[in-house]
C-alpha positions in Angstrom: 56.3 278.2 78.1 53.4 280.7 77.5 49.8 280.4 78.7 48.7 279.2 75.2 51.4 276.4 75.1 50.7 274.6 78.4 48.7 271.4 78.5 46.9 269.4 81.1 49.6 266.7 80.9 52.1 269.4 81.9 50.1 270.1 85.0 49.5 266.5 85.9 53.1 265.4 85.4 54.4 268.4 87.3 52.1 267.8 90.2 52.8 264.1 90.3 56.4 264.8 91.4 55.0 266.4 94.6 51.8 264.3 95.1 50.5 261.4 93.1 47.2 261.6 94.9 46.7 265.3 93.9 47.7 264.5 90.3 45.1 261.7 90.1 42.3 264.2 91.2 42.9 266.6 88.3 39.8 266.5 86.0 40.1 267.4 82.3 37.5 269.5 80.5 35.8 270.2 83.8 32.5 271.9 84.4 33.0 275.6 85.2 30.2 277.9 84.1 27.4 275.8 85.5 29.1 275.8 88.9 28.7 279.6 89.1 25.5 281.2 90.4 24.8 282.3 86.8 24.8 278.6 85.8 25.8 279.5 82.2 29.2 279.4 80.3 31.6 276.7 79.2 34.1 274.4 80.7 37.6 274.8 82.1 40.7 273.1 80.7 41.0 271.3 84.0 40.0 271.5 87.6 41.0 270.0 91.0 39.8 270.1 94.6 42.8 270.6 96.9 42.8 269.0 100.3 45.6 271.0 102.1 47.7 274.1 102.1 50.5 271.9 100.7 48.3 270.9 97.8 47.8 274.6 97.0 51.5 275.4 97.2 52.5 272.4 95.0 49.8 273.2 92.4 50.7 276.8 92.3 54.4 276.1 91.7 53.6 273.8 88.8 51.0 276.2 87.2 53.4 279.1 87.6 56.2 277.1 85.9 53.9 276.0 83.1 52.4 279.5 82.6 48.9 278.2 83.3 46.3 280.7 84.7 44.6 279.6 87.9 41.1 280.5 89.2 40.1 279.7 92.8 36.3 279.0 92.8 34.4 279.5 96.0 30.6 279.4 95.9 30.5 280.5 92.3 29.1 284.0 92.8 30.5 287.1 91.1 32.0 284.9 88.3 31.0 284.7 84.7 32.6 282.2 82.3 32.4 282.6 78.6 30.4 280.2 76.5 33.6 279.1 74.8 35.0 278.1 78.2 38.2 279.1 79.9 41.8 277.9 79.3 43.0 277.5 82.8 43.0 275.5 86.1 40.0 275.8 88.4 40.8 275.2 92.0 38.3 274.5 94.8 39.0 274.2 98.5 38.2 270.9 100.2 37.2 270.1 103.8 40.5 271.5 105.2 39.1 275.0 104.6 35.5 274.3 105.5 35.2 274.6 109.3 34.1 277.1 112.0 35.6 277.4 115.5 34.6 279.7 118.4 35.9 279.2 121.9 33.3 277.4 124.1 33.3 279.9 126.9 30.6 281.6 128.9 30.3 285.2 127.8 27.8 287.8 128.7 25.9 289.9 126.2 28.0 292.8 125.0 31.3 291.0 125.4 33.6 290.3 122.5 34.7 287.0 121.0 36.8 285.7 118.1 35.5 283.3 115.4 38.0 281.4 113.3 36.7 280.2 110.0 37.9 278.3 106.9 38.0 280.2 103.6 35.5 277.8 101.9 32.7 278.3 104.4 29.5 279.7 102.9 28.6 283.1 104.3 24.9 282.2 104.9 25.9 279.1 106.7 28.3 281.1 108.9 25.6 283.7 109.6 23.0 281.2 110.7 25.4 279.1 112.9 26.6 282.2 114.7 23.1 283.6 115.1 22.0 280.3 116.7 24.8 280.7 119.3 23.8 284.4 120.0 26.9 285.7 118.2 26.3 289.1 116.6 28.1 291.0 113.8 27.8 288.6 110.9 24.1 288.7 110.3 24.5 290.5 106.9 26.2 287.4 105.5 23.0 285.5 105.3 22.0 287.3 102.1 25.4 287.0 100.3 25.8 283.8 98.2 29.6 283.6 98.5 32.4 282.1 100.6 34.5 283.7 103.3 37.5 283.7 101.1 35.6 285.5 98.3 34.1 287.9 100.7 37.6 288.9 101.9 38.9 289.3 98.4 36.1 291.8 97.5 35.4 293.1 101.0 31.8 291.9 100.6 29.1 293.5 102.6 25.5 294.5 102.9 22.9 296.1 105.2 25.4 298.7 106.4 28.3 296.3 107.2 31.3 295.0 105.4 33.6 292.1 106.3 36.3 294.7 107.0 34.3 295.7 110.1 35.0 292.4 111.8 38.1 291.1 110.1 41.2 290.6 112.3 43.5 288.8 109.9 43.6 286.0 107.3 45.8 283.2 106.2 46.7 283.7 102.6 48.5 281.2 100.3 50.4 282.8 97.5 50.2 280.2 94.7 52.7 282.1 92.5 55.5 282.1 95.0 54.5 279.0 97.0 54.2 280.4 100.5 51.7 280.8 103.2 51.4 284.2 105.1 49.1 286.0 107.5 47.7 289.3 106.3 46.2 291.9 108.5 43.8 294.7 107.4 46.7 297.1 106.5 48.2 294.7 104.0 44.8 293.6 102.7 44.0 297.2 101.8 40.2 296.6 102.1 38.2 299.3 100.3 34.7 299.3 99.0 34.3 296.0 97.2 38.0 295.6 96.6 41.3 294.5 98.3 45.0 293.9 97.5 44.4 290.2 96.9 45.1 289.0 93.4 44.2 285.8 91.4 47.2 283.9 92.8 46.2 284.7 96.4 44.0 282.2 98.2 42.3 282.9 101.6 42.3 279.6 103.5 41.2 280.9 106.9 40.1 284.1 108.6 39.7 285.4 112.2 36.7 287.6 112.8 35.9 289.9 115.8 32.3 289.4 116.9 30.2 290.2 120.0 27.9 288.2 122.2 24.2 288.8 122.2 21.0 286.8 122.9 20.2 284.2 120.2 16.6 285.3 119.7 17.7 288.8 118.9 20.4 287.8 116.4 18.1 285.2 114.8 15.4 287.9 114.5 17.9 290.2 112.6 18.8 287.3 110.3 15.2 286.7 109.5 14.6 290.4 108.8 17.5 290.4 106.3 16.2 287.3 104.6 12.7 288.9 104.2 14.2 292.1 102.9 16.2 290.3 100.3 13.2 288.3 99.1 11.1 291.4 98.8 13.7 293.6 97.0 16.1 291.2 95.1 15.4 288.6 92.5 16.1 284.9 92.8 17.0 282.7 89.8 20.3 282.8 87.8 22.3 285.9 88.7 25.4 286.9 90.6 23.9 289.5 92.8 24.8 293.1 92.3 26.7 293.5 89.0 28.2 297.0 89.3 29.9 298.7 92.2 28.2 301.8 93.6 30.2 304.7 92.1 29.9 306.8 95.2 29.1 304.5 98.2 26.3 305.8 100.4 25.5 308.5 97.9 25.2 307.3 94.3 24.1 303.7 93.7 24.6 301.8 90.4 21.0 300.4 90.6 19.5 303.9 90.8 21.6 305.1 87.9 20.5 302.2 85.7 16.9 302.4 86.9 16.7 306.1 86.1 17.5 305.3 82.5 14.5 302.9 82.2 16.7 299.9 81.7 14.8 297.4 83.8 13.8 294.6 81.5 16.4 295.5 78.8 17.3 292.2 77.1 19.9 290.8 74.8 19.1 287.2 73.8 18.9 285.1 77.0 19.9 287.8 79.5 18.1 290.8 80.9 18.3 293.6 83.5 16.1 292.3 86.3 12.6 293.8 86.6 13.0 293.6 90.4 16.4 295.3 90.9 18.2 297.2 88.1 21.7 296.3 89.3 21.0 292.5 88.8 21.3 290.8 85.4 19.3 287.6 85.0 20.3 284.7 82.8 17.6 282.4 81.4 17.8 278.7 82.0 20.3 277.2 79.5 21.2 280.8 78.6 24.3 282.4 77.2 27.2 283.9 79.2 28.0 286.0 76.2 24.5 287.5 76.3 25.0 288.4 80.0 28.2 290.2 79.1 26.5 292.0 76.2 23.8 293.3 78.6 26.6 294.5 81.0 28.4 296.3 78.2 25.3 298.2 77.0 24.2 299.2 80.5 27.7 300.5 81.3 27.9 302.5 78.1 24.4 304.0 78.5 25.1 305.1 82.1 28.4 306.6 81.1 26.8 308.5 78.2 23.9 309.8 80.3 25.6 310.5 83.6 29.4 310.5 83.2 29.8 307.7 85.8 31.9 304.8 84.4 30.5 301.8 86.3 33.0 299.2 87.6 31.8 295.6 87.6 32.1 293.3 90.6 32.1 290.3 88.3 35.1 288.3 87.5 35.1 287.6 83.8 36.9 284.5 82.4 37.4 283.3 78.9 36.2 286.4 77.1 38.2 288.2 74.4 39.9 291.3 76.0 38.4 293.8 73.6 34.9 292.5 74.5 35.4 292.5 78.3 37.7 295.6 78.5 36.6 298.0 81.2 34.0 295.5 82.7 36.4 293.3 84.6 35.7 293.3 88.3 
C-alpha cells in the first residue's frame, strides 16, 4: 500500500485491534494549519491525541503498515501547512508528556540539579516555572514558542544558548519500528538548529542539567529576554526566524535579507517583517502558499546576491515538491 492509497478507515481499523479507545479518538479532516503559529493552511486527513507511549507505538505500527505519513505537532511553531492541506496523520501528545519534575532538595546557589520534563511542555512555561524556583540555565526558552520535544529536534536556542548546552538525554519513541529508546547527545548529533531526529521519532521526555541561583536574579534575566524580544521581534502570525544563520555567530540570515532591502517585500497576504528581516508575517485569514512564495523569493535573491543558499528552519507539509524544493527545514 502506498501513501496515496491509504485511508482513514485503514488507520482506524488497524488501531482498533490494539486500542478501541485510541481508534475512537481519531478525527477525520482535522484542523492543522490554524493550529500552527502561522495560523494559515488547510486540514490534515486525520489527527489524534495520544495518551501514552503505548498509543504512539500502536499508531506508528499501523501508519507504517498503511504507508501513511505521520507528523507530530507540538506547539505549532516552525511548521507551515499548504492551503490544500496535508494527506497524513497529525499526532499530538497528551497529558502523559506534559509534566515537569525537579527534586525537592535544598541546594545552594551555584550547585547543579537535574530537571526532568515531558516532551509536550511549552518552553516559555518551563522557563518561568524554573525561574520562580531560582533554577538557572533555561531562561532563553521564555522567548521560543515551541515545545521541549520540538526544541530537541532542531536544537533550538537563543540569547547565546542552545538546548544542547543543558541536555543530558531524552526518551525517544520510534514510531516506524515501534520501540522506545533513550538517546544521549552523541546519538542525537545536535548541531546548529538540527539533529539526527527524523519525522518518525518522538521526544516524549528529556533530562536537563541546570544550576541553582536566586529566584530574583533568574526572574530578572527572564524579564530582560522578554523585553528584548518585544523590542526587536514582531508578534502576530509568524513562526519566528525562518532561515538558519549560514555561519552561526558570523553571518546572520536576517542581516543578509536586510542588506538587500527586503523588509516589507510582499506576495499576496504574506510579507517580510518590517521589524525583523528573518521573520515572514502572514495576514489574518492569509495564505500559506503566499508565505512559501515569499520564502522562495527571499532565498533566491540572497543566493544570487551573496552566494549563500539559505536553509529554512520551517517544516513544510502538503506542498508540491518542485515548489518547496530546497526550502524544507
